[in-house]
Every structure is written in structure tokens, then in C-alpha cells.
C-alpha positions as CSV (number, residue, x, y, z in Angstrom):
1,M,12.3,24.5,-24.7
2,P,14.2,22.2,-27.0
3,N,16.9,19.9,-25.8
4,Y,20.5,19.8,-27.2
5,Q,23.0,17.0,-27.0
6,C,26.4,18.7,-26.5
7,K,29.9,17.3,-26.7
8,I,32.1,19.8,-24.8
9,G,35.6,20.0,-23.5
10,T,36.3,21.0,-19.9
11,A,39.1,23.2,-18.5
12,D,40.9,20.1,-17.2
13,G,41.1,18.4,-20.6
14,R,38.1,16.0,-20.3
15,I,35.5,15.6,-23.0
16,V,31.9,15.0,-21.8
17,D,28.5,14.6,-23.3
18,K,25.6,16.6,-21.7
19,I,22.1,17.6,-22.4
20,Y,21.0,21.2,-22.1
21,D,17.8,23.2,-22.6
22,S,18.1,26.4,-24.7
23,A,15.9,28.6,-26.8
24,T,18.4,28.4,-29.7
25,K,21.6,26.5,-30.6
26,E,23.6,29.8,-31.0
27,Q,22.6,31.0,-27.5
28,L,23.5,27.7,-26.0
29,K,26.9,27.7,-27.6
30,E,27.6,31.3,-26.4
31,N,26.6,30.4,-22.9
32,L,28.8,27.3,-22.8
33,E,31.8,29.2,-24.1
34,E,31.2,31.9,-21.5
35,Q,31.4,29.2,-18.8
36,G,34.8,28.2,-20.1
37,F,33.8,25.1,-22.1
38,H,35.1,24.3,-25.6
39,V,32.2,23.3,-27.7
40,F,32.9,20.4,-30.2
41,Q,29.3,19.6,-31.2
42,I,25.7,20.7,-30.5
43,R,23.0,18.5,-31.8
44,R,19.3,19.1,-31.3
45,Q,17.3,16.1,-30.0
46,S,14.4,15.7,-32.3
47,L,12.6,13.2,-30.0
48,S,13.1,15.2,-26.9
49,F,9.3,15.2,-26.1
50,F,9.3,11.4,-26.0
51,Q,12.5,11.2,-24.1
52,R,11.0,13.5,-21.4
53,G,8.0,11.1,-21.3
54,Q,10.5,8.2,-20.8
55,H,12.0,10.2,-17.9
56,K,8.6,10.5,-16.3
57,S,7.7,6.9,-16.7
58,A,11.0,5.4,-15.7
59,R,11.6,4.1,-12.2
60,M,14.7,3.6,-10.2
61,T,15.5,0.4,-8.4
62,G,16.0,0.4,-4.7
63,R,19.6,-0.6,-4.9
64,R,20.5,2.2,-7.3
65,F,18.5,4.7,-5.2
66,L,20.6,3.7,-2.2
67,S,23.8,3.8,-4.1
68,F,23.1,7.3,-5.4
69,N,22.2,8.6,-2.0
70,Q,25.2,7.0,-0.2
71,E,27.5,8.8,-2.7
72,L,25.5,12.0,-2.1
73,L,25.9,11.6,1.7
74,V,29.6,11.1,1.5
75,L,30.1,14.1,-0.7
76,L,27.9,16.3,1.4
77,R,29.9,15.4,4.5
78,S,33.1,16.2,2.6
79,G,31.9,19.8,2.5
80,L,31.7,20.2,-1.3
81,P,29.2,22.7,-2.8
82,V,26.0,21.1,-4.1
83,L,26.7,21.9,-7.8
84,Q,30.2,20.3,-7.6
85,I,28.7,17.3,-5.9
86,F,26.3,16.7,-8.8
87,D,29.1,17.3,-11.3
88,T,31.1,14.6,-9.6
89,Q,28.2,12.2,-9.7
90,I,27.3,12.9,-13.3
91,E,30.8,12.2,-14.4
92,Q,30.7,8.8,-12.8
93,M,27.3,7.8,-14.3
94,E,26.7,5.9,-17.4
95,A,24.7,7.6,-20.1
96,G,21.0,6.8,-19.7
97,T,17.7,8.0,-18.2
98,F,19.0,8.5,-14.7
99,H,22.0,10.4,-15.9
100,D,19.7,12.8,-17.8
101,I,17.5,13.2,-14.7
102,I,20.4,14.1,-12.5
103,S,21.7,16.5,-15.2
104,E,18.3,18.2,-15.2
105,I,18.3,18.4,-11.4
106,R,21.7,20.0,-11.5
107,E,20.4,22.6,-13.9
108,E,17.4,23.3,-11.6
109,I,19.8,23.9,-8.7
110,R,22.0,26.1,-10.8
111,G,18.9,28.1,-11.7
112,G,18.2,28.8,-8.0
113,S,16.0,25.9,-6.9
114,S,16.7,24.2,-3.6
115,L,17.7,20.5,-3.5
116,S,14.3,19.4,-2.3
117,E,12.5,21.5,-5.0
118,A,14.7,20.0,-7.7
119,F,14.1,16.4,-6.5
120,A,10.3,17.1,-6.2
121,K,10.0,17.6,-9.9
122,F,10.8,13.9,-10.5
123,P,8.4,12.1,-8.1
124,R,8.8,8.7,-9.8
125,F,12.5,8.7,-9.0
126,F,12.4,10.5,-5.7
127,P,9.3,9.7,-3.5
128,P,7.5,12.4,-1.4
129,L,8.9,11.0,1.9
130,Y,12.4,11.4,0.6
131,V,11.7,14.9,-0.7
132,A,10.2,15.8,2.7
133,S,13.2,14.5,4.5
134,I,15.6,16.5,2.3
135,K,13.4,19.6,2.9
136,A,13.4,19.1,6.6
137,G,17.2,18.8,6.5
138,E,17.5,22.0,4.6
139,K,15.4,23.8,7.2
140,T,17.3,22.5,10.2
141,G,20.7,23.0,8.5
142,D,21.7,19.4,9.1
143,L,21.1,17.8,5.7
144,P,23.8,15.0,6.0
145,E,22.2,13.7,9.3
146,T,18.7,13.8,7.9
147,L,19.8,12.0,4.8
148,S,21.7,9.4,6.8
149,R,18.6,8.7,8.9
150,F,16.5,8.3,5.7
151,L,19.1,5.9,4.2
152,E,19.0,3.8,7.4
153,Y,15.2,3.6,7.0
154,Q,15.4,2.8,3.3
155,K,17.9,-0.1,4.0
156,R,15.5,-1.6,6.5
157,V,12.6,-1.3,4.0
158,E,14.7,-3.0,1.3
159,I,15.6,-5.8,3.6
160,I,12.0,-6.6,4.4
161,R,11.0,-6.4,0.7
162,A,13.8,-8.7,-0.2
163,K,12.6,-11.2,2.4
164,V,9.0,-11.0,1.1
165,R,10.2,-11.6,-2.5
166,S,12.4,-14.5,-1.4
167,A,9.6,-16.1,0.5
168,S,7.2,-15.9,-2.5
169,F,9.8,-17.1,-5.1
170,Y,9.9,-20.8,-4.2
171,P,6.1,-21.3,-4.0
172,L,5.7,-19.7,-7.4
173,L,8.4,-22.0,-8.8
174,L,6.7,-25.1,-7.4
175,T,3.3,-24.0,-8.7
176,S,4.7,-23.3,-12.1
177,A,6.4,-26.8,-12.2
178,A,3.1,-28.5,-11.1
179,V,1.1,-26.7,-13.8
180,I,3.6,-27.7,-16.5
181,V,3.6,-31.3,-15.5
182,V,-0.2,-31.6,-15.3
183,V,-0.6,-29.9,-18.7
184,F,1.9,-32.3,-20.2
185,L,0.1,-35.3,-18.8
186,M,-3.3,-34.1,-19.9
187,L,-2.3,-33.1,-23.5
188,Y,0.2,-35.8,-24.3
189,V,0.0,-38.9,-22.0
190,V,-3.7,-39.2,-21.4
191,P,-4.6,-39.1,-25.1
192,R,-2.2,-42.0,-25.8
193,F,-4.0,-44.1,-23.1
194,T,-7.4,-43.0,-24.5
195,Q,-6.6,-44.5,-27.9
196,I,-5.5,-47.8,-26.3
197,Y,-8.8,-48.1,-24.4
198,A,-10.8,-47.2,-27.4
199,D,-9.2,-50.0,-29.4
200,A,-9.7,-52.4,-26.5
201,N,-13.4,-51.5,-26.3
202,V,-13.6,-51.8,-22.6
203,E,-15.9,-50.1,-20.1
204,L,-14.0,-47.5,-18.2
205,P,-14.4,-46.6,-14.5
206,L,-15.9,-43.2,-13.6
207,M,-12.6,-41.5,-12.6
208,T,-11.0,-42.5,-15.9
209,R,-14.0,-41.2,-17.9
210,L,-13.8,-37.9,-16.0
211,L,-10.1,-37.6,-16.7
212,I,-10.4,-38.4,-20.4
213,G,-13.3,-35.9,-20.7
214,L,-11.2,-33.2,-19.1
215,S,-8.3,-34.0,-21.3
216,D,-10.5,-33.9,-24.4
217,L,-11.9,-30.5,-23.3
218,I,-8.4,-29.1,-22.8
219,G,-7.2,-30.5,-26.1
220,T,-10.2,-29.2,-28.0
221,Y,-10.3,-25.7,-26.5
222,W,-6.6,-25.3,-25.8
223,Y,-6.7,-21.8,-27.2
224,L,-8.9,-20.7,-24.2
225,T,-5.8,-21.3,-22.0
226,L,-4.3,-18.3,-23.8
227,V,-7.4,-16.2,-24.4
228,V,-8.8,-16.4,-20.9
229,P,-5.7,-15.2,-19.1
230,A,-5.0,-12.6,-21.8
231,A,-8.5,-11.2,-21.3
232,G,-8.8,-11.9,-17.6
233,V,-5.6,-10.3,-16.4
234,P,-6.5,-6.8,-17.8
235,M,-10.0,-7.1,-16.4
236,V,-8.7,-8.0,-12.9
237,K,-6.2,-5.2,-13.1
238,S,-8.9,-2.7,-14.0
239,L,-11.0,-4.0,-11.2
240,F,-8.2,-3.5,-8.6
241,R,-7.4,-0.1,-10.0
242,S,-10.9,1.1,-9.1
243,S,-11.2,2.3,-5.5
244,R,-14.2,0.0,-4.9
245,G,-12.5,-3.1,-6.2
246,R,-9.2,-2.4,-4.4
247,L,-11.1,-1.7,-1.2
248,W,-13.0,-5.0,-1.5
249,F,-9.8,-7.0,-2.2
250,D,-7.9,-5.4,0.6
251,R,-10.7,-6.1,3.1
252,L,-10.8,-9.7,2.0
253,L,-7.1,-10.0,2.3
254,L,-7.2,-8.9,5.9
255,R,-9.7,-11.7,6.7
256,V,-7.7,-14.5,5.2
257,P,-6.1,-16.7,7.9
258,F,-2.4,-16.2,8.3
259,F,-2.0,-13.9,5.3
260,G,-4.2,-11.3,7.0
261,G,-2.0,-11.3,10.0
262,L,1.1,-11.1,7.8
263,Q,-0.4,-8.1,5.9
264,T,-1.2,-6.3,9.1
265,D,2.3,-6.9,10.6
266,Y,3.9,-5.7,7.5
267,A,1.7,-2.6,7.4
268,L,2.5,-1.8,11.0
269,S,6.2,-2.2,10.6
270,S,6.2,0.1,7.5
271,F,4.0,2.7,9.0
272,N,5.8,3.0,12.3
273,R,9.2,3.0,10.7
274,T,8.2,5.7,8.2
275,L,6.4,7.8,10.8
276,G,9.3,7.6,13.2
277,T,11.8,8.6,10.5
278,T,9.6,11.5,9.3
279,L,9.1,12.9,12.8
280,A,12.9,12.6,13.5
281,S,13.5,14.8,10.5
282,G,11.5,17.6,12.0
283,T,8.2,17.1,10.2
284,P,5.0,17.9,12.3
285,L,2.8,15.0,13.4
286,V,-0.1,15.4,11.1
287,P,1.9,15.9,7.8
288,A,4.1,13.0,9.0
289,M,1.0,10.7,9.4
290,Q,-0.3,11.8,6.0
291,M,3.0,11.0,4.3
292,S,3.2,7.7,6.1
293,R,-0.3,6.6,5.3
294,G,0.6,5.2,1.9
295,T,3.1,2.8,3.4
296,L,0.2,0.7,4.8
297,N,-0.3,-0.5,1.3
298,N,-3.9,-1.5,2.1
299,L,-6.8,0.8,1.2
300,S,-9.0,-0.5,4.1
301,L,-6.3,0.3,6.7
302,E,-5.6,3.7,5.0
303,K,-9.3,4.7,5.3
304,E,-9.1,3.9,9.0
305,L,-5.9,5.9,9.4
306,V,-7.5,8.9,7.6
307,Q,-10.0,9.0,10.4
308,A,-7.2,8.8,13.0
309,I,-5.4,11.8,11.3
310,R,-8.6,13.8,11.5
311,R,-9.0,13.0,15.2
312,V,-5.3,14.2,15.8
313,E,-6.1,17.4,14.0
314,E,-9.1,17.9,16.3
315,G,-6.9,17.6,19.3
316,S,-6.9,13.9,20.3
317,S,-3.7,12.1,21.3
318,L,-1.9,9.9,18.8
319,S,-2.4,6.8,20.9
320,D,-6.2,7.4,21.4
321,S,-6.6,8.1,17.7
322,L,-4.8,5.0,16.6
323,A,-6.7,2.9,19.1
324,R,-10.0,3.7,17.4
325,T,-8.7,2.4,14.0
326,G,-9.1,-1.2,15.2
327,F,-5.9,-2.6,13.7
328,F,-3.3,-1.3,16.1
329,P,-2.6,-4.0,18.7
330,P,-2.6,-3.1,22.4
331,L,1.2,-3.6,22.7
332,A,1.9,-1.0,20.0
333,L,-0.7,1.4,21.5
334,R,0.8,1.2,25.0
335,M,4.3,1.9,23.5
336,V,2.9,4.9,21.6
337,G,1.2,6.2,24.7
338,V,4.5,5.9,26.7
339,G,6.4,7.7,23.9
340,E,3.9,10.6,24.0
341,T,4.1,11.1,27.7
342,S,7.8,10.7,28.0
343,G,8.7,12.7,24.9
344,S,10.4,9.7,23.2
345,L,7.8,9.0,20.6
346,T,10.4,8.7,17.8
347,E,12.3,6.0,19.7
348,M,9.1,4.1,20.6
349,L,8.0,4.1,17.0
350,S,11.3,2.7,16.0
351,D,11.0,0.0,18.6
352,I,7.5,-0.9,17.4
353,A,8.8,-1.1,13.8
354,D,11.7,-3.4,15.0
355,Y,9.2,-5.7,16.8
356,Y,6.8,-6.0,13.8
357,E,9.7,-6.5,11.4
358,A,10.7,-9.4,13.5
359,E,7.1,-10.7,13.4
360,V,7.0,-10.4,9.6
361,E,10.3,-12.3,9.4
362,R,8.9,-15.0,11.7
363,R,5.7,-15.3,9.7
364,L,7.6,-15.5,6.4
365,T,9.8,-18.3,7.9
366,Q,6.6,-20.2,8.9
367,L,5.2,-19.6,5.4
368,T,8.2,-21.0,3.6
369,T,8.5,-24.0,5.8
370,M,4.7,-24.7,5.6
371,I,4.1,-24.0,1.9
372,E,6.7,-26.4,0.6
373,P,5.2,-29.7,2.0
374,I,1.6,-28.4,1.2
375,L,2.5,-27.7,-2.5
376,M,4.4,-31.0,-2.8
377,M,1.4,-32.9,-1.4
378,I,-1.0,-31.1,-3.8
379,M,1.2,-31.8,-6.7
380,G,1.7,-35.4,-5.7
381,L,-2.0,-36.0,-5.3
382,M,-2.8,-34.5,-8.7
383,I,-0.2,-36.5,-10.5
384,A,-1.2,-39.7,-8.5
385,F,-4.9,-39.2,-9.5
386,I,-3.9,-39.0,-13.2
387,I,-1.7,-42.1,-13.0
388,V,-4.2,-44.1,-11.0
389,A,-7.1,-43.1,-13.3
390,M,-5.1,-44.2,-16.4
391,Y,-3.8,-47.5,-15.0
392,V,-7.0,-48.8,-13.3
393,P,-8.5,-50.0,-16.6
394,I,-5.2,-51.9,-17.4
395,F,-5.4,-53.7,-14.1
396,Q,-9.0,-54.6,-14.8
397,L,-8.1,-55.9,-18.3
398,A,-5.3,-58.0,-16.7
399,G,-7.7,-59.4,-14.2
400,T,-10.2,-60.3,-16.9
401,V,-7.5,-62.1,-19.0
402,G,-6.2,-63.9,-15.9
């Protein structure tokens, strides 16, 4: 069905731009006028197919997702009807992809779809866990409380992600600076010294000859520094997109000292937080585990969890099933077991998530304090080697003249 960009006047005197689907322009105009709108202009969108493709490929940032849902929560608690809530939010939004998506969701709801069904049609904007939480809230009749619980979960996830990004920023900055400095020395400084030594006709030490050879190689085949990354990055991406390549890399990552522990702690915090939030919204255990599986973000751990889900389906307890995965620590397993026997599993999962979030933060602090001196030392040694290799022949010449 084609899309039409409409400029319409509302009953309270406002002029708004909206996008509607309709079989014909005349039918759309008639429908709008029946709803009490004054139609100023209706223009068919000739590239509606591509714009829909953009809707599907676009993504929403975590901050904007939180902002949208915080507004939705406030309006739900105020008691406004759902359609009026979306009208209010649409009026405040700037024109763009997300504005169009919310407009389409509003039309889906007006056509009889539930809120969760409308959100589910845009999975790149609204993840399955969010849709499941909304659906559970609709079933229990306590949508604001369910949404509030999900937002609390989302805020914690964003905090952890921000800390991970912050911890990785400084090492990347130092590494980039080191690469730039070394490339400058190899392509500009070393060739100047090479010409001086060639004119002096002196025998150079081994380290100087190695450095000059490496500089000549880089200078001659400089285009490889562009071609190799340009060809290598897509190859590596395609390798990691394959299930076998991703599984191999994820298994290797878990075996790397320090980083393997960091990956496991992050996976445990995400999984337990998600599972606890999903169970609290009223979702049964097995579907909750299936929805939470993707938060592990490691294919090797996910394969182990699939076996745990199958054991739970066969009647095993959650703690026994998780114990056989091999990556759940004894402390977490004991807490899960206590939660099962006492009927406080949701609270225990939240406590486990709190503990491992603190562990992730501690490891990230260690990483940032440890990586800085290591990178500085590596950078210093590389630059020192280049300088020493270039100046040793000068000292030899000075000794010969003396």
C-alpha cells in the first residue's frame, strides 16, 4: 500500500505533517476529513519502498530508547489512552525515521493491534525482551510496573556498556598514537639517516641494517598498508559471521588470561539481570531462559546454555542444569539453589547480577590502570629502538674520527 505525506490541520488549530498508508489519495483525504482534520496537502512518497527499507535497517541508540520509554511510562501512569499517548509523543518528536516508526505503530494500534504486537513489527527498534515484557504487562494488567522494571534493567545495562566503552577508549587512543609515530619515523626520519650513511660509506651494525630494510620495505610497498586492511577486514568479518568461525573465536576468547574472566563475568551479569527481569514480568522459566540466552554474547556459552534449557524442559532444577554448563561459578549456583527453594529466585538473580556487575567494574578498573603503563612501555621501547639503531653509526663515526 503506498505512503502519502500529509499536511493537515487539527481541531485545536495546529498544523502537522504525518505519513499515512492508503489505497488511493482520494480515499485518504475522505478518511482524514471524516476524522475532523482539514487537509492542506497530500503528496505520494515515490520512494516509499526505500524509506521502509531504511526503517528496517535503522537502529535506535540506548539513550533515545530510554528517553522514549520514560515518556511512555509517565504518560501511562497519568491514565491517558494509548492512542492519545502516541499522539502526544509524535507531536514532540522531530521528523525522521523514528518519528515515522512511532506513527506506524500508532496506526497499528488504531487498527486493533495490541501494544506488544505493534512493537514486535519493528524488532530492530524494539528487541524481543522488551516486547516480551510489554506483552507480560498487558496480560497481568500492570503495564506501567512492568515497563518500570524493564527500564531499570535497561539503565543498568547501559551503565555497564558505557564503562566497557570508556575502558577501551584510552588503550585505542594510545595504540593509534603509537602507530602514527612509528609510521612517521619509518617513512620520513629513517630514510634521511639512510642517505647520510650511504654518502659516508660506512659499515652499519645489524640492528641499523634491519631497521633500514624494514623502512625500505614499508616505503616501497606502502600501498599494502591500505590494501591488506581493506581486504583483510571483510575476510575477518565474514569468518566471524560464520557459526564455526564465531564459535572458534569465542572459545579462544574465554581462554585468554584476564580477558576470558572479564568476558565470563560480563556474560553472567547480563544473563542473570535479564533472566531476573523477564521472570519478574511473569514469563515462564524456559521462555525466559531462551530470551536471555542472547545476552551471553558468546556462542560457546550459548551452546552450553541451550543444553541447560533442554535439561530444565526435561524436569531438572535450574541450579542443577546451570551447574552442568561449566561456566557458572559455585557462588552463583548456591544462590540460584537458595532462590529456588525459598521462592525468591528473582531476587537472587538480581543479587547475582549486582555481584558480577561489581566484578566487571573491578576488572575494568584493573585493565585501565594496567594497560596504560604497558602501552607506554611498548611505545617507548619501539621508539627507543628506532632512535638507537639510527644513532649508533653516528657514535661509531665519531669514535673513528676521534
